[in-house]
C-alpha positions as semicolon CSV with decimal commas, in nm:
position;residue;x (nm);y (nm);z (nm)
1;X;12,559;15,411;6,893
2;X;12,896;15,375;6,725
3;X;12,974;15,019;6,846
4;X;12,666;14,888;6,666
5;X;12,742;15,067;6,341
6;X;12,682;14,825;6,054
7;X;12,963;14,970;5,844
8;X;13,244;14,908;6,096
9;X;13,097;14,602;6,270
10;X;13,254;14,343;6,034
11;X;13,585;14,530;6,039
12;X;13,599;14,519;6,420
13;X;13,521;14,147;6,431
14;X;13,786;14,073;6,166
15;X;14,063;14,254;6,359
16;X;13,948;14,097;6,680
17;X;13,993;13,753;6,524
18;X;14,332;13,845;6,376
19;X;14,463;13,974;6,710
20;X;14,322;13,677;6,896
21;X;14,489;13,438;6,652
22;X;14,824;13,624;6,684
23;X;14,811;13,614;7,063
24;X;14,711;13,248;7,053
25;X;15,003;13,154;6,826
26;X;15,251;13,352;7,038
27;X;15,115;13,181;7,346
28;X;15,151;12,837;7,187
29;X;15,500;12,897;7,046
30;X;15,669;13,093;7,326
31;X;15,488;13,101;7,658
32;X;15,337;12,753;7,683
33;X;15,670;12,564;7,646
34;X;15,831;12,786;7,910
35;X;15,543;12,726;8,148
36;X;15,558;12,350;8,091
37;X;15,935;12,346;8,161
38;X;15,881;12,527;8,490
39;X;15,595;12,297;8,590
40;X;15,801;11,985;8,510
41;X;16,093;12,118;8,716
42;X;15,863;12,193;9,010
43;X;15,708;11,847;8,988
44;X;16,049;11,676;8,985
45;X;16,165;11,884;9,280
46;X;15,846;11,799;9,470
47;X;15,897;11,427;9,404
48;X;16,261;11,446;9,520
49;X;16,172;11,634;9,837
50;X;15,888;11,392;9,912
51;X;16,123;11,095;9,879
52;X;16,378;11,267;10,099
53;X;16,112;11,344;10,359
54;X;15,999;10,979;10,361
55;X;16,359;10,864;10,403
56;X;16,404;11,105;10,695
57;X;16,086;10,979;10,860
58;X;16,201;10,617;10,828
59;X;16,543;10,707;10,964
60;X;16,383;10,887;11,258
61;X;16,166;10,584;11,335
62;X;16,465;10,350;11,318
63;X;16,667;10,575;11,548
64;X;16,384;10,605;11,800
65;X;16,333;10,227;11,794
66;X;16,705;10,166;11,846
67;X;16,726;10,424;12,127
68;X;16,424;10,268;12,299
69;X;16,586;9,925;12,281
70;X;16,915;10,059;12,416
71;X;16,738;10,243;12,694
72;X;16,547;9,927;12,787
73;X;16,866;9,719;12,790
74;X;17,046;9,975;13,006
75;X;16,752;9,994;13,246
76;X;16,734;9,615;13,273
77;X;17,107;9,576;13,328
78;X;17,112;9,852;13,589
79;X;16,818;9,692;13,772
80;X;16,993;9,356;13,771
81;X;17,321;9,509;13,889
82;X;17,147;9,701;14,165
83;X;16,945;9,401;14,278
84;X;17,249;9,174;14,273
85;X;17,443;9,419;14,491
86;X;17,150;9,437;14,733
87;X;17,127;9,058;14,750
88;X;17,498;9,019;14,809
89;X;17,485;9,275;15,091
90;X;17,171;9,123;15,248
91;X;17,269;8,758;15,202
92;X;17,651;8,731;15,228
93;X;17,642;8,369;15,345
94;X;17,440;8,232;15,049
95;X;17,600;8,080;14,742
96;X;17,595;8,236;14,396
97;X;17,329;8,005;14,242
98;X;17,098;8,075;14,534
99;X;17,155;8,447;14,491
100;X;17,072;8,419;14,121
101;X;16,746;8,243;14,203
102;X;16,659;8,513;14,454
103;X;16,757;8,779;14,206
104;X;16,524;8,643;13,938
105;X;16,247;8,604;14,192
106;X;16,274;8,966;14,305
107;X;16,319;9,089;13,946
108;X;15,998;8,909;13,850
109;X;15,813;9,067;14,140
110;X;15,953;9,408;14,046
111;X;15,833;9,368;13,687
112;X;15,488;9,256;13,803
113;X;15,451;9,560;14,027
114;X;15,576;9,793;13,754
115;X;15,327;9,646;13,505
116;X;15,043;9,684;13,756
117;X;15,128;10,051;13,811
118;X;15,118;10,120;13,438
């Protein structure tokens, strides 16, 4: 077989080593720095986008918390306004402090029933 010929065997190994060394040096001098620059740029972009995503998540949580608080305040104020109008219509002869006491009494009962239904 020609690939096991003792005359050309050393010659083939020598050129194999020379070509391997040339490719290795080219890889070290040209390709490896370019690859490292690209990888560093990707890593920096990933870090920036991760920070931005975390900031967006925090902002979303703050907005949802604020909207829940506003919704709760609006619901409470509308309940109080509705109940006060009902009390004034049902009890026109009573004074304002008495109406406030009744209002808080009925508001407390309303909250208790709403908590029980949940």
